[in-house]
N, C-alpha and C positions, 0 to 999 in steps of 0.2 A: 547540609546535615552537620550537626554539630555533635561531637564526640566529649563526653565531660569524664576526666579521669581523677581520680583520688589515690594518692599514694605518698611514701615517704622515703626521702634518699638519705641514706646514712653516708658519712665520710665522703661527700660530694662538695664540700665548701669550695665555691669558686673554680669547680670543674664542669666544662660544657657537657650537657647530657642531652639526649634525644628521646622524646617520646615519639612512639610509631604505632601507627594503627594500618593494620591489614584488612582488607575488604573480601568477603565470600559471601557466596549465595547461600540461602538457608535451603538448601537441598540435601539429598541423601549422601552425596560425596563431598559436601563441604566444597564446591567449585570456586576457585578464585575468581573474583571479578577482574576483567582485563581492559586495558586501554592501550591506545597508541600514543597518547599525550605523554611526552617526557616528563613534565611536571609532576606527574602522579605514578611513575613507574621508575624500577631500576632494571638492570639486565636480568637480575633473577627474580624479582618481586613483581607480579603483573599490575597490581594495583596498590597504592601506599600513599599515606599521609604522614608527614613528620612536623615536628616542632623541636627546635633547638631551644634549650633553656639553661641557664646557670644558678645553681642555688646559691642564695646569700647567707644561708645559715647552715649548721649542722647540729642535729639533723635538720633537713628541710621538708616541712609537711606541706603538701598540696592538697587542698580540698576540693578545688574544682578546676583543674587546668583543661584548656578547651583546644580542641583541633576543629577546624572548620573545612568542609569540602562543599563547595556550591553545588547545587543541583545541576547546574549547567555544565558541570565538567565533562567532559567527553567520555563516554562509556561505550564499549563495544561488545558487551555480552560475554558468553562463554565461547571459548575457541577450544 
């Protein structure tokens, strides 16, 4: 799965930044998707994908910054 993001960073020249995607089920409670795979979770966030980037301009305009999550990434459903 590929996530496409369009955004602008102001006052971020040469400052490391992070784009974060959280994953939820499309259910009544917006239940978070969970995994046991450490690469795709933190202690407090059950399913996450991150991308670190450093803007080279101020402001920096990103028209299609992409995050990629392989479909084969381990998923363990609702808990």
